[in-house]
N, C-alpha and C positions, 0 to 999 in steps of 0.2 A: 508829869507833875506828881508830887507826893504831898499828901495831907495827913493829918494825925490819925485818921481812921478811914474806913472805906464806906461810910454811910452817906456820902454826898449825893445829891440829886442833880443830874445834869439835864439841861433843856435842849441843847443843840445836838440831838442824837446822831444826825448824819456825820458829825465831825469829830466824834470821840469814840474810843474803845477802851475798855477796862482790861487790865492784865493783872496777874498776881504781883502785887507790890507797887503798882503805879498805874496811871491812866495816860493814854496817848491821845492827843488832839491833833487832827490834821485839817487842812483848809480846803482840800480839793485842788484840782489842776488849775483853777482860775487864778489863784494867787501867784502862780509861778510864771505869769506872763512878764515880758521884759519891762513893761512900764512900771512895775513895782520895784523901784530901785532900793527901797528900804521899807521895812514894816515895823509897826509898833503893835504888839499883841497884848490883850488882856483876857484872861480866863477867869470867869467868876463862877463860883460854886456856892452851895449852902454852907461851906466851911470857911469861905474867904475867897481871895482873889490873888492872882499872880500877874505881873506885868513884865514885859521885856521888849527890846528893840534890836533889830539886826539889819545889816545891809546885804543886798543880793551879791553873792560871789561873782567875780568876773567869769566870763565864758572861756572854756578851754579853746585854744586855737591851734595847737600842734600836739599830736601824739606820735611818739616814735617807738618802734619795736626793735629789739636787738637782733632780730632775725627777719627773714623774708616770710614766705608762705610755708616754709618747712623748718622743722627743728629736729636735730639729730637726737637719738636716744641719749638720755642723761646729759643733754646740753642745757645750760641755764637759760632762763628767759628774763629779760628786763624790759619793762614798759615804763616810759617816762613821758611827761607832758609839760606844757608851758602855757602861759597866757592867763593864768588865774592865780591870785594870791589868797586862796581860801584857807580857812582854819584846818580843814581836813578834806579827805576825798574818800568816796565809797567806790571800790573797784569790784566789778562783777564779772566773774569768769568761772568756767569749769573745764575739767580735763576728763575725757571719757575714752574707753577702749573696750574691745570685746575680749572676754576671758576665754579660756581653753574649751569651754562648753558652749560658746556662742552667746553668752549673756553680757549685756551692757554693764560696765562698772564705771563709777563716777568718783571724782575727787573735786570738791568745791575749792575754788581758789579765791572766793570772795574775801575781801578784807577792808578795814578802815585804816587809813594811813595819813599822817600829817605831812610827810615828805611829798615831793613832786615826782616820785618814781617808786616802783615796786619791783623786787627781785625774787624770782623763784629758782631755787637751787636745782641743778640738773638731776639730782637723785630722785626728784619727784616725778620725772618723766622716764619711767623705766619700761613702758609698754608702747607698742605701736598703737597710735590712736589719734585723737584730735583735741586741740585746745580751742575752746570757743570763748572769745573775749567780747562780752556784750556791750558794756558801757562803763564810763567813769563819771560820777557825779561830783561836782564841786559843792562843798557844804561849809557854811559859816555856823559856828556854835562851839560849845566846849568839846574838846577831844574826848572820845569815849574810853576813858581810863578810870579805874576805881579810885575814888577819893577826889576826883575833879569837882570843883564847886560849880553850881548851876549859874545861869546868867539871867534869872528872873527874880524879881523881888516881890515881897508881899507876905501872904499868910503861910506860905510853905516853901518848898524848894522846887524849882523848875528848870528844865533844860530846853531852850528854844533853838531850833535849827531852821536854816533857810537853805534850800537845795536849788542848785542851778544845774539841770541836766543838759542844757543846750551845748552842742559841740562835742559832747562826750559819747554819743551813740556811735559805736564802732562796728558791731556785727562782724567781727574778724575771726576767720577760721585759720588755724595753723596746724598743718599735718606734722605729727610726731613720728619719727622713724618711717616705717612703711605705711603709716596711716591705717585705715580700716577697709574692709571689703565694701563698705557702703560709699556710694558716690557722694561727693560734696554737693552735687546738685540737689540731693535730698536733705531735708532738715534732720540733723542729728537729734535723736530723742533727748529732751531735757529732763533732768531729774525732777521728780514730782515736787511741785510747789516752789520752783525756782523763780526768783526775780519778782516776788510780790512785795509791794511797798510795806506791808505790815511786817515782813521779815526784816527789813532794814531797821525799823524802829525797835523791834524786839531785840535784835542783835545789839543795837546801840544801848538799850537799857541794861542788857546782861553785862556788857563791858563796863558800864558805869557802876554796876553793883547794886542797882535798885530793883532789878527784877528777881522775883522769887521763883526758882526752878522747881 
């Protein structure tokens, strides 16, 4: 939500966070239960209020990978899905490998996409390692591109999103090339701070051009 200045006083402290350039309001896990087919939200502040409504996106029912449990070096990877007609999807994944001195290296594959598939070119997979695909969230709301208009009306500009993570939890490991010396029975170390909900909304705001870096 964006208002004319940053002097607003908010009362529901557990449900909002302030960032440079905008404020993020979340409802907690309770609102994401399946019985909430649609929501109407109003955010009131000392500067005014914003209102908006959204339907819950359909649940993903099928996720297809272009490979099995292994991927050749420099082989492309495509992940596609069906069952949901959401406005956009949040895809969470990373690729890691051990470098020549035995240190873990990571490449984030996280992305927002409006299509029902995502393609990673083979040139990204040049090291023996592991790709971990965590989940895909179906999201209704404005696509996170600069210049996209918000979907809330009132005293300012607001971007309201409704997330359905049901059916998108994958926890899929794909061995790239020869893999790593670490057994897949052990959890591959995650990059620090991965998969936090706050990162999702920070990334959304940056893509919309409303976050100040």
